[in-house]
PDB file of the backbone (N, CA, C, O) and the ligand in Angstrom, with CONECT records:
HET     ZN  A 101       1
ATOM      1  N   MET A   1      58.026   1.120 -40.150  1.00  0.00           N
ATOM      2  CA  MET A   1      57.433   2.326 -39.553  1.00  0.00           C
ATOM      3  C   MET A   1      55.961   2.395 -39.927  1.00  0.00           C
ATOM      4  O   MET A   1      55.608   2.359 -41.106  1.00  0.00           O
ATOM      5  N   LYS A   2      55.112   2.493 -38.926  1.00  0.00           N
ATOM      6  CA  LYS A   2      53.680   2.559 -39.201  1.00  0.00           C
ATOM      7  C   LYS A   2      53.291   3.953 -39.679  1.00  0.00           C
ATOM      8  O   LYS A   2      54.051   4.909 -39.523  1.00  0.00           O
ATOM      9  N   LYS A   3      52.085   4.060 -40.268  1.00  0.00           N
ATOM     10  CA  LYS A   3      51.629   5.371 -40.753  1.00  0.00           C
ATOM     11  C   LYS A   3      50.932   6.168 -39.668  1.00  0.00           C
ATOM     12  O   LYS A   3      50.766   7.383 -39.779  1.00  0.00           O
ATOM     13  N   LYS A   4      50.519   5.459 -38.599  1.00  0.00           N
ATOM     14  CA  LYS A   4      49.984   6.194 -37.460  1.00  0.00           C
ATOM     15  C   LYS A   4      50.175   5.386 -36.186  1.00  0.00           C
ATOM     16  O   LYS A   4      50.252   4.158 -36.209  1.00  0.00           O
ATOM     17  N   TYR A   5      50.247   6.106 -35.082  1.00  0.00           N
ATOM     18  CA  TYR A   5      50.395   5.483 -33.769  1.00  0.00           C
ATOM     19  C   TYR A   5      49.345   6.073 -32.847  1.00  0.00           C
ATOM     20  O   TYR A   5      49.080   7.275 -32.861  1.00  0.00           O
ATOM     21  N   LYS A   6      48.754   5.196 -32.043  1.00  0.00           N
ATOM     22  CA  LYS A   6      47.777   5.661 -31.070  1.00  0.00           C
ATOM     23  C   LYS A   6      48.523   5.969 -29.772  1.00  0.00           C
ATOM     24  O   LYS A   6      49.112   5.075 -29.165  1.00  0.00           O
ATOM     25  N   ILE A   7      48.498   7.216 -29.356  1.00  0.00           N
ATOM     26  CA  ILE A   7      49.217   7.656 -28.164  1.00  0.00           C
ATOM     27  C   ILE A   7      48.196   8.156 -27.148  1.00  0.00           C
ATOM     28  O   ILE A   7      47.561   9.193 -27.343  1.00  0.00           O
ATOM     29  N   LYS A   8      48.050   7.407 -26.067  1.00  0.00           N
ATOM     30  CA  LYS A   8      47.040   7.717 -25.043  1.00  0.00           C
ATOM     31  C   LYS A   8      45.657   7.900 -25.684  1.00  0.00           C
ATOM     32  O   LYS A   8      44.913   8.813 -25.327  1.00  0.00           O
ATOM     33  N   GLY A   9      45.331   7.021 -26.630  1.00  0.00           N
ATOM     34  CA  GLY A   9      44.008   7.045 -27.244  1.00  0.00           C
ATOM     35  C   GLY A   9      43.858   7.996 -28.411  1.00  0.00           C
ATOM     36  O   GLY A   9      42.789   8.071 -29.018  1.00  0.00           O
ATOM     37  N   VAL A  10      44.918   8.726 -28.735  1.00  0.00           N
ATOM     38  CA  VAL A  10      44.837   9.690 -29.833  1.00  0.00           C
ATOM     39  C   VAL A  10      45.718   9.221 -30.987  1.00  0.00           C
ATOM     40  O   VAL A  10      46.897   8.922 -30.797  1.00  0.00           O
ATOM     41  N   ASP A  11      45.138   9.159 -32.184  1.00  0.00           N
ATOM     42  CA  ASP A  11      45.916   8.764 -33.362  1.00  0.00           C
ATOM     43  C   ASP A  11      46.819   9.900 -33.818  1.00  0.00           C
ATOM     44  O   ASP A  11      46.358  11.011 -34.081  1.00  0.00           O
ATOM     45  N   TYR A  12      48.105   9.607 -33.908  1.00  0.00           N
ATOM     46  CA  TYR A  12      49.068  10.546 -34.488  1.00  0.00           C
ATOM     47  C   TYR A  12      49.470  10.014 -35.855  1.00  0.00           C
ATOM     48  O   TYR A  12      49.954   8.890 -35.986  1.00  0.00           O
ATOM     49  N   LYS A  13      49.262  10.839 -36.861  1.00  0.00           N
ATOM     50  CA  LYS A  13      49.623  10.466 -38.226  1.00  0.00           C
ATOM     51  C   LYS A  13      51.112  10.737 -38.441  1.00  0.00           C
ATOM     52  O   LYS A  13      51.628  11.777 -38.034  1.00  0.00           O
ATOM     53  N   ILE A  14      51.795   9.788 -39.087  1.00  0.00           N
ATOM     54  CA  ILE A  14      53.220   9.953 -39.381  1.00  0.00           C
ATOM     55  C   ILE A  14      53.377  10.324 -40.846  1.00  0.00           C
ATOM     56  O   ILE A  14      52.903   9.612 -41.732  1.00  0.00           O
ATOM     57  N   THR A  15      54.042  11.439 -41.095  1.00  0.00           N
ATOM     58  CA  THR A  15      54.256  11.902 -42.459  1.00  0.00           C
ATOM     59  C   THR A  15      55.754  12.054 -42.715  1.00  0.00           C
ATOM     60  O   THR A  15      56.468  12.689 -41.939  1.00  0.00           O
ATOM     61  N   ILE A  16      56.215  11.466 -43.808  1.00  0.00           N
ATOM     62  CA  ILE A  16      57.599  11.650 -44.246  1.00  0.00           C
ATOM     63  C   ILE A  16      57.571  12.715 -45.329  1.00  0.00           C
ATOM     64  O   ILE A  16      56.907  12.543 -46.351  1.00  0.00           O
ATOM     65  N   CYS A  17      58.291  13.822 -45.115  1.00  0.00           N
ATOM     66  CA  CYS A  17      58.199  14.928 -46.069  1.00  0.00           C
ATOM     67  C   CYS A  17      59.438  15.807 -46.024  1.00  0.00           C
ATOM     68  O   CYS A  17      60.331  15.597 -45.203  1.00  0.00           O
ATOM     69  N   LYS A  18      59.484  16.785 -46.907  1.00  0.00           N
ATOM     70  CA  LYS A  18      60.585  17.740 -46.911  1.00  0.00           C
ATOM     71  C   LYS A  18      60.433  18.689 -45.727  1.00  0.00           C
ATOM     72  O   LYS A  18      59.365  19.269 -45.527  1.00  0.00           O
ATOM     73  N   LEU A  19      61.488  18.847 -44.951  1.00  0.00           N
ATOM     74  CA  LEU A  19      61.488  19.793 -43.834  1.00  0.00           C
ATOM     75  C   LEU A  19      62.753  20.633 -43.935  1.00  0.00           C
ATOM     76  O   LEU A  19      63.808  20.135 -44.327  1.00  0.00           O
ATOM     77  N   ASN A  20      62.643  21.892 -43.584  1.00  0.00           N
ATOM     78  CA  ASN A  20      63.811  22.771 -43.656  1.00  0.00           C
ATOM     79  C   ASN A  20      64.495  22.869 -42.299  1.00  0.00           C
ATOM     80  O   ASN A  20      63.917  23.356 -41.327  1.00  0.00           O
ATOM     81  N   ASN A  21      65.725  22.401 -42.252  1.00  0.00           N
ATOM     82  CA  ASN A  21      66.603  22.573 -41.082  1.00  0.00           C
ATOM     83  C   ASN A  21      66.180  21.834 -39.821  1.00  0.00           C
ATOM     84  O   ASN A  21      66.767  22.053 -38.762  1.00  0.00           O
ATOM     85  N   ILE A  22      65.192  20.978 -39.905  1.00  0.00           N
ATOM     86  CA  ILE A  22      64.837  20.153 -38.754  1.00  0.00           C
ATOM     87  C   ILE A  22      64.673  18.703 -39.201  1.00  0.00           C
ATOM     88  O   ILE A  22      64.358  18.420 -40.357  1.00  0.00           O
ATOM     89  N   ASP A  23      64.898  17.794 -38.250  1.00  0.00           N
ATOM     90  CA  ASP A  23      64.748  16.369 -38.560  1.00  0.00           C
ATOM     91  C   ASP A  23      63.295  15.930 -38.466  1.00  0.00           C
ATOM     92  O   ASP A  23      62.860  15.022 -39.174  1.00  0.00           O
ATOM     93  N   GLY A  24      62.541  16.597 -37.571  1.00  0.00           N
ATOM     94  CA  GLY A  24      61.147  16.223 -37.399  1.00  0.00           C
ATOM     95  C   GLY A  24      60.440  17.201 -36.488  1.00  0.00           C
ATOM     96  O   GLY A  24      61.078  18.037 -35.849  1.00  0.00           O
ATOM     97  N   ASP A  25      59.127  17.099 -36.426  1.00  0.00           N
ATOM     98  CA  ASP A  25      58.371  17.883 -35.453  1.00  0.00           C
ATOM     99  C   ASP A  25      57.070  17.166 -35.122  1.00  0.00           C
ATOM    100  O   ASP A  25      56.665  16.218 -35.794  1.00  0.00           O
ATOM    101  N   CYS A  26      56.436  17.649 -34.071  1.00  0.00           N
ATOM    102  CA  CYS A  26      55.204  17.033 -33.585  1.00  0.00           C
ATOM    103  C   CYS A  26      54.178  18.131 -33.368  1.00  0.00           C
ATOM    104  O   CYS A  26      54.357  19.002 -32.517  1.00  0.00           O
ATOM    105  N   ASP A  27      53.107  18.085 -34.139  1.00  0.00           N
ATOM    106  CA  ASP A  27      52.034  19.070 -34.003  1.00  0.00           C
ATOM    107  C   ASP A  27      50.924  18.454 -33.148  1.00  0.00           C
ATOM    108  O   ASP A  27      50.201  17.561 -33.589  1.00  0.00           O
ATOM    109  N   ASN A  28      50.811  18.947 -31.934  1.00  0.00           N
ATOM    110  CA  ASN A  28      49.833  18.379 -31.012  1.00  0.00           C
ATOM    111  C   ASN A  28      48.421  18.909 -31.224  1.00  0.00           C
ATOM    112  O   ASN A  28      47.482  18.454 -30.570  1.00  0.00           O
ATOM    113  N   GLU A  29      48.263  19.870 -32.136  1.00  0.00           N
ATOM    114  CA  GLU A  29      46.922  20.338 -32.497  1.00  0.00           C
ATOM    115  C   GLU A  29      46.329  19.445 -33.587  1.00  0.00           C
ATOM    116  O   GLU A  29      45.178  19.018 -33.501  1.00  0.00           O
ATOM    117  N   THR A  30      47.140  19.172 -34.615  1.00  0.00           N
ATOM    118  CA  THR A  30      46.654  18.340 -35.725  1.00  0.00           C
ATOM    119  C   THR A  30      46.968  16.860 -35.518  1.00  0.00           C
ATOM    120  O   THR A  30      46.523  16.004 -36.283  1.00  0.00           O
ATOM    121  N   HIS A  31      47.750  16.572 -34.458  1.00  0.00           N
ATOM    122  CA  HIS A  31      48.171  15.196 -34.165  1.00  0.00           C
ATOM    123  C   HIS A  31      48.930  14.590 -35.334  1.00  0.00           C
ATOM    124  O   HIS A  31      48.646  13.483 -35.791  1.00  0.00           O
ATOM    125  N   GLU A  32      49.898  15.353 -35.795  1.00  0.00           N
ATOM    126  CA  GLU A  32      50.731  14.898 -36.896  1.00  0.00           C
ATOM    127  C   GLU A  32      52.199  14.978 -36.500  1.00  0.00           C
ATOM    128  O   GLU A  32      52.664  15.992 -35.979  1.00  0.00           O
ATOM    129  N   ILE A  33      52.917  13.891 -36.758  1.00  0.00           N
ATOM    130  CA  ILE A  33      54.369  13.859 -36.588  1.00  0.00           C
ATOM    131  C   ILE A  33      54.975  13.844 -37.975  1.00  0.00           C
ATOM    132  O   ILE A  33      54.648  12.991 -38.800  1.00  0.00           O
ATOM    133  N   ARG A  34      55.857  14.791 -38.224  1.00  0.00           N
ATOM    134  CA  ARG A  34      56.517  14.870 -39.524  1.00  0.00           C
ATOM    135  C   ARG A  34      57.994  14.497 -39.355  1.00  0.00           C
ATOM    136  O   ARG A  34      58.666  14.938 -38.422  1.00  0.00           O
ATOM    137  N   ILE A  35      58.471  13.676 -40.283  1.00  0.00           N
ATOM    138  CA  ILE A  35      59.864  13.235 -40.279  1.00  0.00           C
ATOM    139  C   ILE A  35      60.490  13.644 -41.606  1.00  0.00           C
ATOM    140  O   ILE A  35      59.888  13.462 -42.665  1.00  0.00           O
ATOM    141  N   SER A  36      61.688  14.192 -41.549  1.00  0.00           N
ATOM    142  CA  SER A  36      62.371  14.625 -42.769  1.00  0.00           C
ATOM    143  C   SER A  36      62.640  13.456 -43.706  1.00  0.00           C
ATOM    144  O   SER A  36      63.082  12.386 -43.287  1.00  0.00           O
ATOM    145  N   ASP A  37      62.364  13.688 -44.983  1.00  0.00           N
ATOM    146  CA  ASP A  37      62.613  12.639 -45.974  1.00  0.00           C
ATOM    147  C   ASP A  37      64.112  12.465 -46.256  1.00  0.00           C
ATOM    148  O   ASP A  37      64.508  11.577 -47.012  1.00  0.00           O
ATOM    149  N   LYS A  38      64.934  13.314 -45.646  1.00  0.00           N
ATOM    150  CA  LYS A  38      66.386  13.169 -45.811  1.00  0.00           C
ATOM    151  C   LYS A  38      66.953  12.100 -44.882  1.00  0.00           C
ATOM    152  O   LYS A  38      68.077  11.636 -45.072  1.00  0.00           O
ATOM    153  N   LEU A  39      66.172  11.716 -43.881  1.00  0.00           N
ATOM    154  CA  LEU A  39      66.663  10.750 -42.899  1.00  0.00           C
ATOM    155  C   LEU A  39      66.379   9.324 -43.351  1.00  0.00           C
ATOM    156  O   LEU A  39      65.426   9.053 -44.080  1.00  0.00           O
ATOM    157  N   ALA A  40      67.250   8.419 -42.887  1.00  0.00           N
ATOM    158  CA  ALA A  40      67.044   7.003 -43.178  1.00  0.00           C
ATOM    159  C   ALA A  40      67.526   6.185 -41.987  1.00  0.00           C
ATOM    160  O   ALA A  40      68.247   6.683 -41.122  1.00  0.00           O
ATOM    161  N   GLY A  41      67.117   4.927 -41.960  1.00  0.00           N
ATOM    162  CA  GLY A  41      67.632   3.990 -40.970  1.00  0.00           C
ATOM    163  C   GLY A  41      67.511   4.477 -39.531  1.00  0.00           C
ATOM    164  O   GLY A  41      66.454   4.934 -39.097  1.00  0.00           O
ATOM    165  N   LYS A  42      68.616   4.368 -38.804  1.00  0.00           N
ATOM    166  CA  LYS A  42      68.613   4.676 -37.378  1.00  0.00           C
ATOM    167  C   LYS A  42      68.192   6.118 -37.097  1.00  0.00           C
ATOM    168  O   LYS A  42      67.418   6.367 -36.173  1.00  0.00           O
ATOM    169  N   GLU A  43      68.695   7.064 -37.884  1.00  0.00           N
ATOM    170  CA  GLU A  43      68.385   8.479 -37.627  1.00  0.00           C
ATOM    171  C   GLU A  43      66.890   8.754 -37.815  1.00  0.00           C
ATOM    172  O   GLU A  43      66.294   9.525 -37.063  1.00  0.00           O
ATOM    173  N   LYS A  44      66.300   8.125 -38.812  1.00  0.00           N
ATOM    174  CA  LYS A  44      64.866   8.292 -39.060  1.00  0.00           C
ATOM    175  C   LYS A  44      64.069   7.740 -37.875  1.00  0.00           C
ATOM    176  O   LYS A  44      63.100   8.342 -37.411  1.00  0.00           O
ATOM    177  N   PHE A  45      64.510   6.583 -37.409  1.00  0.00           N
ATOM    178  CA  PHE A  45      63.791   5.943 -36.324  1.00  0.00           C
ATOM    179  C   PHE A  45      63.974   6.678 -35.001  1.00  0.00           C
ATOM    180  O   PHE A  45      63.026   6.816 -34.228  1.00  0.00           O
ATOM    181  N   LEU A  46      65.199   7.153 -34.738  1.00  0.00           N
ATOM    182  CA  LEU A  46      65.443   7.934 -33.521  1.00  0.00           C
ATOM    183  C   LEU A  46      64.582   9.199 -33.516  1.00  0.00           C
ATOM    184  O   LEU A  46      64.056   9.606 -32.480  1.00  0.00           O
ATOM    185  N   THR A  47      64.452   9.805 -34.681  1.00  0.00           N
ATOM    186  CA  THR A  47      63.629  11.017 -34.786  1.00  0.00           C
ATOM    187  C   THR A  47      62.165  10.703 -34.512  1.00  0.00           C
ATOM    188  O   THR A  47      61.475  11.465 -33.834  1.00  0.00           O
ATOM    189  N   LEU A  48      61.691   9.571 -35.045  1.00  0.00           N
ATOM    190  CA  LEU A  48      60.311   9.161 -34.762  1.00  0.00           C
ATOM    191  C   LEU A  48      60.108   8.972 -33.253  1.00  0.00           C
ATOM    192  O   LEU A  48      59.120   9.452 -32.696  1.00  0.00           O
ATOM    193  N   LEU A  49      61.031   8.282 -32.600  1.00  0.00           N
ATOM    194  CA  LEU A  49      60.907   8.070 -31.153  1.00  0.00           C
ATOM    195  C   LEU A  49      60.919   9.405 -30.414  1.00  0.00           C
ATOM    196  O   LEU A  49      60.126   9.618 -29.496  1.00  0.00           O
ATOM    197  N   HIS A  50      61.809  10.294 -30.811  1.00  0.00           N
ATOM    198  CA  HIS A  50      61.906  11.624 -30.199  1.00  0.00           C
ATOM    199  C   HIS A  50      60.561  12.365 -30.294  1.00  0.00           C
ATOM    200  O   HIS A  50      60.075  12.924 -29.311  1.00  0.00           O
ATOM    201  N   GLU A  51      59.981  12.354 -31.486  1.00  0.00           N
ATOM    202  CA  GLU A  51      58.716  13.076 -31.678  1.00  0.00           C
ATOM    203  C   GLU A  51      57.564  12.391 -30.931  1.00  0.00           C
ATOM    204  O   GLU A  51      56.648  13.060 -30.451  1.00  0.00           O
ATOM    205  N   ILE A  52      57.611  11.070 -30.835  1.00  0.00           N
ATOM    206  CA  ILE A  52      56.594  10.357 -30.066  1.00  0.00           C
ATOM    207  C   ILE A  52      56.662  10.774 -28.589  1.00  0.00           C
ATOM    208  O   ILE A  52      55.627  10.910 -27.937  1.00  0.00           O
ATOM    209  N   VAL A  53      57.861  10.975 -28.067  1.00  0.00           N
ATOM    210  CA  VAL A  53      57.978  11.438 -26.674  1.00  0.00           C
ATOM    211  C   VAL A  53      57.339  12.825 -26.519  1.00  0.00           C
ATOM    212  O   VAL A  53      56.714  13.102 -25.495  1.00  0.00           O
ATOM    213  N   HIS A  54      57.488  13.695 -27.521  1.00  0.00           N
ATOM    214  CA  HIS A  54      56.804  14.999 -27.467  1.00  0.00           C
ATOM    215  C   HIS A  54      55.279  14.791 -27.428  1.00  0.00           C
ATOM    216  O   HIS A  54      54.569  15.478 -26.694  1.00  0.00           O
ATOM    217  N   ALA A  55      54.798  13.846 -28.218  1.00  0.00           N
ATOM    218  CA  ALA A  55      53.350  13.569 -28.216  1.00  0.00           C
ATOM    219  C   ALA A  55      52.906  13.030 -26.850  1.00  0.00           C
ATOM    220  O   ALA A  55      51.856  13.413 -26.335  1.00  0.00           O
ATOM    221  N   ILE A  56      53.716  12.141 -26.275  1.00  0.00           N
ATOM    222  CA  ILE A  56      53.402  11.615 -24.934  1.00  0.00           C
ATOM    223  C   ILE A  56      53.381  12.761 -23.924  1.00  0.00           C
ATOM    224  O   ILE A  56      52.492  12.839 -23.076  1.00  0.00           O
ATOM    225  N   SER A  57      54.361  13.640 -24.026  1.00  0.00           N
ATOM    226  CA  SER A  57      54.432  14.781 -23.116  1.00  0.00           C
ATOM    227  C   SER A  57      53.142  15.598 -23.160  1.00  0.00           C
ATOM    228  O   SER A  57      52.614  16.016 -22.130  1.00  0.00           O
ATOM    229  N   HIS A  58      52.649  15.813 -24.385  1.00  0.00           N
ATOM    230  CA  HIS A  58      51.416  16.584 -24.537  1.00  0.00           C
ATOM    231  C   HIS A  58      50.209  15.796 -24.013  1.00  0.00           C
ATOM    232  O   HIS A  58      49.388  16.327 -23.264  1.00  0.00           O
ATOM    233  N   GLN A  59      50.114  14.537 -24.412  1.00  0.00           N
ATOM    234  CA  GLN A  59      48.935  13.743 -24.043  1.00  0.00           C
ATOM    235  C   GLN A  59      48.893  13.436 -22.545  1.00  0.00           C
ATOM    236  O   GLN A  59      47.815  13.239 -21.983  1.00  0.00           O
ATOM    237  N   CYS A  60      50.045  13.395 -21.904  1.00  0.00           N
ATOM    238  CA  CYS A  60      50.109  13.141 -20.456  1.00  0.00           C
ATOM    239  C   CYS A  60      50.241  14.440 -19.661  1.00  0.00           C
ATOM    240  O   CYS A  60      50.314  14.429 -18.432  1.00  0.00           O
ATOM    241  N   ALA A  61      50.269  15.554 -20.386  1.00  0.00           N
ATOM    242  CA  ALA A  61      50.323  16.889 -19.790  1.00  0.00           C
ATOM    243  C   ALA A  61      51.600  17.167 -18.993  1.00  0.00           C
ATOM    244  O   ALA A  61      51.604  18.013 -18.098  1.00  0.00           O
ATOM    245  N   TRP A  62      52.677  16.458 -19.319  1.00  0.00           N
ATOM    246  CA  TRP A  62      53.969  16.839 -18.720  1.00  0.00           C
ATOM    247  C   TRP A  62      54.321  18.254 -19.149  1.00  0.00           C
ATOM    248  O   TRP A  62      54.896  19.037 -18.392  1.00  0.00           O
ATOM    249  N   ASN A  63      53.954  18.553 -20.392  1.00  0.00           N
ATOM    250  CA  ASN A  63      54.356  19.849 -20.943  1.00  0.00           C
ATOM    251  C   ASN A  63      53.752  21.032 -20.180  1.00  0.00           C
ATOM    252  O   ASN A  63      54.146  22.180 -20.382  1.00  0.00           O
ATOM    253  N   GLN A  64      52.789  20.733 -19.299  1.00  0.00           N
ATOM    254  CA  GLN A  64      52.233  21.828 -18.483  1.00  0.00           C
ATOM    255  C   GLN A  64      53.062  22.074 -17.236  1.00  0.00           C
ATOM    256  O   GLN A  64      52.898  23.096 -16.569  1.00  0.00           O
ATOM    257  N   VAL A  65      53.948  21.147 -16.919  1.00  0.00           N
ATOM    258  CA  VAL A  65      54.741  21.309 -15.687  1.00  0.00           C
ATOM    259  C   VAL A  65      56.255  21.331 -15.930  1.00  0.00           C
ATOM    260  O   VAL A  65      57.031  21.546 -14.999  1.00  0.00           O
ATOM    261  N   ILE A  66      56.669  21.110 -17.177  1.00  0.00           N
ATOM    262  CA  ILE A  66      58.094  21.217 -17.468  1.00  0.00           C
ATOM    263  C   ILE A  66      58.299  22.184 -18.633  1.00  0.00           C
ATOM    264  O   ILE A  66      57.395  22.417 -19.435  1.00  0.00           O
ATOM    265  N   SER A  67      59.504  22.737 -18.707  1.00  0.00           N
ATOM    266  CA  SER A  67      59.801  23.680 -19.796  1.00  0.00           C
ATOM    267  C   SER A  67      60.067  22.904 -21.086  1.00  0.00           C
ATOM    268  O   SER A  67      60.324  21.700 -21.066  1.00  0.00           O
ATOM    269  N   LEU A  68      59.999  23.622 -22.201  1.00  0.00           N
ATOM    270  CA  LEU A  68      60.272  22.987 -23.493  1.00  0.00           C
ATOM    271  C   LEU A  68      61.711  22.485 -23.559  1.00  0.00           C
ATOM    272  O   LEU A  68      61.982  21.455 -24.176  1.00  0.00           O
ATOM    273  N   SER A  69      62.637  23.212 -22.922  1.00  0.00           N
ATOM    274  CA  SER A  69      64.037  22.760 -22.971  1.00  0.00           C
ATOM    275  C   SER A  69      64.223  21.466 -22.194  1.00  0.00           C
ATOM    276  O   SER A  69      65.003  20.605 -22.601  1.00  0.00           O
ATOM    277  N   ILE A  70      63.516  21.320 -21.083  1.00  0.00           N
ATOM    278  CA  ILE A  70      63.573  20.056 -20.331  1.00  0.00           C
ATOM    279  C   ILE A  70      62.907  18.947 -21.152  1.00  0.00           C
ATOM    280  O   ILE A  70      63.421  17.831 -21.242  1.00  0.00           O
ATOM    281  N   GLU A  71      61.752  19.274 -21.752  1.00  0.00           N
ATOM    282  CA  GLU A  71      61.063  18.277 -22.591  1.00  0.00           C
ATOM    283  C   GLU A  71      61.977  17.811 -23.721  1.00  0.00           C
ATOM    284  O   GLU A  71      61.982  16.633 -24.081  1.00  0.00           O
ATOM    285  N   GLN A  72      62.740  18.734 -24.270  1.00  0.00           N
ATOM    286  CA  GLN A  72      63.666  18.411 -25.356  1.00  0.00           C
ATOM    287  C   GLN A  72      64.724  17.406 -24.875  1.00  0.00           C
ATOM    288  O   GLN A  72      65.053  16.460 -25.590  1.00  0.00           O
ATOM    289  N   ILE A  73      65.245  17.610 -23.681  1.00  0.00           N
ATOM    290  CA  ILE A  73      66.247  16.689 -23.121  1.00  0.00           C
ATOM    291  C   ILE A  73      65.618  15.322 -22.878  1.00  0.00           C
ATOM    292  O   ILE A  73      66.225  14.294 -23.182  1.00  0.00           O
ATOM    293  N   ILE A  74      64.410  15.306 -22.335  1.00  0.00           N
ATOM    294  CA  ILE A  74      63.717  14.033 -22.089  1.00  0.00           C
ATOM    295  C   ILE A  74      63.465  13.298 -23.401  1.00  0.00           C
ATOM    296  O   ILE A  74      63.662  12.086 -23.486  1.00  0.00           O
ATOM    297  N   ALA A  75      63.025  14.036 -24.431  1.00  0.00           N
ATOM    298  CA  ALA A  75      62.748  13.412 -25.734  1.00  0.00           C
ATOM    299  C   ALA A  75      64.017  12.815 -26.322  1.00  0.00           C
ATOM    300  O   ALA A  75      64.009  11.695 -26.833  1.00  0.00           O
ATOM    301  N   GLU A  76      65.102  13.567 -26.248  1.00  0.00           N
ATOM    302  CA  GLU A  76      66.361  13.119 -26.855  1.00  0.00           C
ATOM    303  C   GLU A  76      66.910  11.887 -26.130  1.00  0.00           C
ATOM    304  O   GLU A  76      67.286  10.903 -26.768  1.00  0.00           O
ATOM    305  N   THR A  77      66.954  11.946 -24.810  1.00  0.00           N
ATOM    306  CA  THR A  77      67.545  10.832 -24.060  1.00  0.00           C
ATOM    307  C   THR A  77      66.632   9.608 -24.087  1.00  0.00           C
ATOM    308  O   THR A  77      67.119   8.482 -24.189  1.00  0.00           O
ATOM    309  N   SER A  78      65.318   9.809 -23.998  1.00  0.00           N
ATOM    310  CA  SER A  78      64.396   8.671 -24.038  1.00  0.00           C
ATOM    311  C   SER A  78      64.458   7.965 -25.377  1.00  0.00           C
ATOM    312  O   SER A  78      64.445   6.735 -25.433  1.00  0.00           O
ATOM    313  N   ALA A  79      64.526   8.731 -26.455  1.00  0.00           N
ATOM    314  CA  ALA A  79      64.603   8.134 -27.786  1.00  0.00           C
ATOM    315  C   ALA A  79      65.833   7.243 -27.887  1.00  0.00           C
ATOM    316  O   ALA A  79      65.756   6.126 -28.398  1.00  0.00           O
ATOM    317  N   GLN A  80      66.952   7.731 -27.406  1.00  0.00           N
ATOM    318  CA  GLN A  80      68.197   6.959 -27.490  1.00  0.00           C
ATOM    319  C   GLN A  80      68.117   5.690 -26.650  1.00  0.00           C
ATOM    320  O   GLN A  80      68.517   4.616 -27.099  1.00  0.00           O
ATOM    321  N   VAL A  81      67.595   5.819 -25.419  1.00  0.00           N
ATOM    322  CA  VAL A  81      67.508   4.654 -24.528  1.00  0.00           C
ATOM    323  C   VAL A  81      66.523   3.623 -25.080  1.00  0.00           C
ATOM    324  O   VAL A  81      66.816   2.427 -25.067  1.00  0.00           O
ATOM    325  N   LEU A  82      65.361   4.065 -25.565  1.00  0.00           N
ATOM    326  CA  LEU A  82      64.376   3.133 -26.128  1.00  0.00           C
ATOM    327  C   LEU A  82      64.934   2.442 -27.364  1.00  0.00           C
ATOM    328  O   LEU A  82      64.717   1.249 -27.574  1.00  0.00           O
ATOM    329  N   PHE A  83      65.644   3.196 -28.167  1.00  0.00           N
ATOM    330  CA  PHE A  83      66.251   2.594 -29.354  1.00  0.00           C
ATOM    331  C   PHE A  83      67.235   1.501 -28.947  1.00  0.00           C
ATOM    332  O   PHE A  83      67.207   0.398 -29.493  1.00  0.00           O
ATOM    333  N   ASP A  84      68.105   1.811 -27.985  1.00  0.00           N
ATOM    334  CA  ASP A  84      69.103   0.837 -27.543  1.00  0.00           C
ATOM    335  C   ASP A  84      68.443  -0.394 -26.927  1.00  0.00           C
ATOM    336  O   ASP A  84      68.919  -1.514 -27.113  1.00  0.00           O
ATOM    337  N   LEU A  85      67.355  -0.189 -26.196  1.00  0.00           N
ATOM    338  CA  LEU A  85      66.671  -1.294 -25.531  1.00  0.00           C
ATOM    339  C   LEU A  85      65.982  -2.239 -26.508  1.00  0.00           C
ATOM    340  O   LEU A  85      66.080  -3.460 -26.381  1.00  0.00           O
ATOM    341  N   PHE A  86      65.287  -1.665 -27.479  1.00  0.00           N
ATOM    342  CA  PHE A  86      64.373  -2.477 -28.277  1.00  0.00           C
ATOM    343  C   PHE A  86      64.719  -2.633 -29.749  1.00  0.00           C
ATOM    344  O   PHE A  86      64.270  -3.584 -30.390  1.00  0.00           O
ATOM    345  N   PHE A  87      65.497  -1.731 -30.287  1.00  0.00           N
ATOM    346  CA  PHE A  87      65.612  -1.702 -31.747  1.00  0.00           C
ATOM    347  C   PHE A  87      67.027  -1.669 -32.271  1.00  0.00           C
ATOM    348  O   PHE A  87      67.241  -1.476 -33.467  1.00  0.00           O
ATOM    349  N   LYS A  88      68.000  -1.856 -31.393  1.00  0.00           N
ATOM    350  CA  LYS A  88      69.371  -1.667 -31.837  1.00  0.00           C
ATOM    351  C   LYS A  88      69.724  -2.559 -33.028  1.00  0.00           C
ATOM    352  O   LYS A  88      70.381  -2.110 -33.968  1.00  0.00           O
ATOM    353  N   LYS A  89      69.294  -3.811 -32.991  1.00  0.00           N
ATOM    354  CA  LYS A  89      69.676  -4.728 -34.062  1.00  0.00           C
ATOM    355  C   LYS A  89      68.779  -4.610 -35.278  1.00  0.00           C
ATOM    356  O   LYS A  89      69.224  -4.807 -36.408  1.00  0.00           O
ATOM    357  N   ASP A  90      67.522  -4.289 -35.047  1.00  0.00           N
ATOM    358  CA  ASP A  90      66.582  -4.279 -36.159  1.00  0.00           C
ATOM    359  C   ASP A  90      65.582  -3.153 -35.959  1.00  0.00           C
ATOM    360  O   ASP A  90      64.660  -3.276 -35.152  1.00  0.00           O
ATOM    361  N   TYR A  91      65.755  -2.068 -36.682  1.00  0.00           N
ATOM    362  CA  TYR A  91      64.854  -0.941 -36.526  1.00  0.00           C
ATOM    363  C   TYR A  91      63.909  -0.808 -37.727  1.00  0.00           C
ATOM    364  O   TYR A  91      63.400   0.274 -38.020  1.00  0.00           O
ATOM    365  N   SER A  92      63.691  -1.924 -38.406  1.00  0.00           N
ATOM    366  CA  SER A  92      62.834  -1.859 -39.587  1.00  0.00           C
ATOM    367  C   SER A  92      61.352  -2.034 -39.242  1.00  0.00           C
ATOM    368  O   SER A  92      60.485  -1.830 -40.092  1.00  0.00           O
ATOM    369  N   PHE A  93      61.061  -2.421 -37.967  1.00  0.00           N
ATOM    370  CA  PHE A  93      59.661  -2.589 -37.545  1.00  0.00           C
ATOM    371  C   PHE A  93      59.000  -3.740 -38.273  1.00  0.00           C
ATOM    372  O   PHE A  93      58.483  -3.556 -39.375  1.00  0.00           O
ATOM    373  N   LYS A  94      59.006  -4.893 -37.697  1.00  0.00           N
ATOM    374  CA  LYS A  94      58.339  -6.000 -38.377  1.00  0.00           C
ATOM    375  C   LYS A  94      57.063  -6.342 -37.661  1.00  0.00           C
ATOM    376  O   LYS A  94      56.347  -7.254 -38.076  1.00  0.00           O
TER     377      LYS A  94
HETATM  378 ZN    ZN A 101      62.220  17.812 -29.792  1.00  0.00          ZN2+
END
């Protein structure tokens, strides 16, 4: 897992930290994605993908034309599909 990802030209910093009752979040003002330090392996990686989709939504301005609940469904399903496509066997990021 990298410490930052460039999403549509914007660096998003990845922080692993204590979070209460959520697996992760994406702050599009500070460009920070936070992942719960309670997660490991596949769940940690799925959460990262989910939050990256939120960042894409913001950077591509989907979030101006879809509701947050729809964005949530897109983030969840895209994360799962991308994981299955590219990382199912090895999600350690080499
Ligand atoms: Zn979400």
